C-alpha positions as CSV (number, residue, x, y, z in Angstrom):
1,M,99.5,76.8,114.2
2,A,99.6,74.1,111.2
3,K,102.0,74.9,108.9
4,E,100.4,76.0,105.5
5,R,100.2,73.3,102.4
6,Y,101.7,74.5,99.6
7,H,99.4,74.3,96.3
8,H,100.8,73.5,93.5
9,G,98.4,74.2,90.6
10,D,98.7,71.9,87.5
11,L,102.0,69.9,89.6
12,R,101.4,67.5,86.4
13,R,102.5,70.0,84.4
14,A,105.1,71.6,86.7
15,L,107.0,67.9,87.3
16,L,107.0,67.0,82.9
17,V,108.4,70.8,82.7
18,A,110.9,70.2,85.5
19,A,111.5,66.9,83.7
20,A,112.3,68.3,80.5
21,E,114.4,70.4,82.0
22,A,116.4,68.3,84.0
23,I,117.0,65.8,80.9
24,A,117.7,69.0,78.7
25,E,120.5,69.6,81.4
26,S,122.1,65.8,81.8
27,G,120.3,63.6,79.6
28,P,117.7,61.1,81.0
29,A,120.1,58.9,82.8
30,A,121.1,61.0,85.3
31,L,116.9,61.5,85.9
32,S,115.8,61.1,89.6
33,L,111.8,61.9,90.3
34,R,113.4,63.0,94.3
35,D,115.5,66.3,91.9
36,L,112.2,66.7,90.0
37,A,110.4,67.3,93.5
38,R,113.1,69.2,94.6
39,R,113.2,71.2,91.4
40,A,108.9,71.7,91.9
41,G,109.2,72.3,95.2
42,V,107.1,69.7,96.2
43,S,107.4,66.3,98.6
44,H,109.4,63.6,97.6
45,A,106.5,61.7,97.2
46,A,104.4,64.1,95.0
47,P,106.4,62.7,91.4
48,A,105.5,58.8,92.2
49,H,101.7,59.5,93.1
50,H,101.6,61.2,89.5
51,F,103.7,58.7,87.4
52,G,104.3,55.6,89.7
53,D,108.2,55.6,89.2
54,K,110.7,57.1,86.7
55,L,109.4,54.9,83.6
56,G,106.1,56.4,84.4
57,L,106.9,59.4,84.5
58,L,109.3,59.2,81.3
59,T,106.3,57.5,79.1
60,A,104.2,60.4,80.2
61,L,107.3,63.1,78.3
62,A,107.3,60.9,75.4
63,T,103.2,60.8,75.2
64,E,103.3,64.4,75.7
65,G,106.2,64.3,72.5
66,F,104.8,62.6,70.5
67,T,101.2,64.3,71.1
68,Q,103.0,68.1,70.0
69,L,105.2,67.0,67.2
70,A,101.5,65.3,65.7
71,Q,99.7,68.7,66.3
72,A,102.9,70.5,64.9
73,L,103.1,68.4,61.7
74,A,99.6,69.0,61.4
75,E,99.8,72.8,61.4
76,T,102.6,72.8,58.7
77,R,100.2,70.2,56.5
78,A,97.3,72.4,56.7
79,T,99.2,75.7,56.2
80,T,101.8,74.7,54.0
81,D,100.8,71.9,52.6
82,S,104.6,71.1,51.4
83,F,106.0,68.2,51.9
84,L,109.9,70.1,52.9
85,E,107.8,72.3,55.6
86,L,106.7,68.9,57.4
87,G,110.5,68.0,57.3
88,V,111.7,71.4,58.9
89,T,108.9,71.0,61.5
90,Y,110.3,67.8,62.4
91,V,113.5,69.4,62.9
92,R,112.5,72.5,64.5
93,Y,110.6,70.4,67.2
94,A,113.5,68.6,68.0
95,T,115.9,71.3,68.4
96,T,112.9,73.6,70.2
97,H,112.0,70.6,72.6
98,P,115.4,68.6,72.9
99,A,114.5,66.9,75.8
100,H,110.9,65.4,74.6
101,F,112.4,64.8,71.4
102,E,115.9,62.7,73.2
103,V,113.0,60.3,75.2
104,M,110.7,60.0,72.6
105,W,113.1,58.0,70.3
106,R,114.4,55.7,73.2
107,P,111.6,53.1,73.9
108,D,114.4,51.5,76.5
109,L,113.2,54.5,78.8
110,Y,109.7,53.8,79.2
111,H,106.6,52.1,78.8
112,A,106.2,51.3,75.3
113,D,103.2,49.5,75.5
114,D,101.3,52.3,77.0
115,P,98.0,53.0,75.7
116,A,98.0,56.3,75.2
117,L,101.3,56.6,73.9
118,I,101.4,53.9,71.0
119,A,98.2,55.9,70.0
120,A,100.0,59.2,70.3
121,R,103.3,57.9,68.7
122,E,100.5,56.8,65.6
123,R,99.2,60.0,65.4
124,A,103.0,61.9,65.1
125,G,103.4,58.9,62.6
126,D,100.6,59.6,60.2
127,A,100.9,63.6,60.6
128,L,104.6,62.8,59.2
129,Y,103.5,60.3,56.4
130,S,100.9,62.5,55.5
131,G,102.3,64.1,52.1
132,V,104.5,61.3,51.3
133,A,101.8,60.2,48.2
134,D,103.1,63.4,47.0
135,L,106.9,62.2,46.9
136,R,106.1,58.6,45.4
137,G,106.8,60.0,41.8
138,D,109.4,57.2,41.3
139,G,107.5,53.8,42.2
140,A,108.6,54.0,45.8
141,T,106.0,52.2,47.8
142,V,104.4,55.1,51.0
143,R,106.3,53.4,53.9
144,E,109.7,52.9,51.2
145,A,109.6,57.2,50.5
146,G,108.2,58.0,53.9
147,L,111.1,56.3,55.7
148,A,113.5,57.9,53.4
149,A,112.2,61.3,54.3
150,W,111.6,60.3,57.8
151,S,115.1,59.2,58.1
152,L,116.6,62.3,56.6
153,A,114.8,65.1,58.7
154,H,115.8,62.3,62.2
155,G,119.3,62.4,61.3
156,F,119.8,66.0,60.5
157,A,117.7,66.5,63.8
158,T,120.0,64.0,66.0
159,L,123.2,65.7,64.1
160,W,122.2,69.0,64.9
161,L,121.6,68.2,68.5
162,S,124.8,66.5,68.9
163,G,126.7,69.2,67.8
164,A,128.0,67.1,65.1
165,L,126.8,69.8,62.0
166,P,128.5,72.9,61.8
167,R,126.8,76.2,63.0
168,N,127.4,78.7,60.6
169,D,124.7,81.0,62.7
170,E,122.3,79.6,60.7
171,A,119.1,78.5,62.3
172,P,118.4,74.8,62.3
173,D,115.4,75.5,60.6
174,E,116.8,77.4,57.5
175,A,119.8,74.8,57.4
176,A,117.7,71.8,57.8
177,R,115.3,73.3,54.8
178,A,118.3,73.9,52.7
179,V,119.6,70.5,53.3
180,L,115.2,68.7,52.4
181,R,115.5,71.0,49.7
182,R,118.8,69.9,47.7
183,L,118.4,66.2,48.7
184,G,114.7,66.0,47.1
185,G,112.2,67.5,49.5
186,R,109.9,68.9,47.3
187,T,107.7,72.1,48.5
């Protein structure tokens, strides 16, 4: 009797979830397609079939991350119209999706020229910069103001994720909101 083939459903999705879990545990350098296949309960060739290689997998993970971030930022902009809350949303995304966040900002890990990745990254950038015009009371250009605001939110998220900031039982959202408000974020 032939062994019944394992039907996984959305294998691509399952592999991306397994990749995010593996990266959260051990970082992107330790990621292997063979380990992902084991985690997903499929043949070792399955990840290569969907992504080609590790760079292809990480490109898909980064693309997914930029897409999710763009959606979260757009929702925040639509519901709050607050640039400060855009920064909080950025930090919230980073702290709830640390593996995606780590890969997104490491172009050495993926195919940076991938058209889907470029489009997703641009959508995230547009969503992040969408409220910058509200901040420009001092004559700064949109680019300068956006870069300053992004640097603050990104730096806070990176410091939080690395454990460099004292936690004091405070959620990252609230800590970020306090910092962004104090250092110039407006509602």
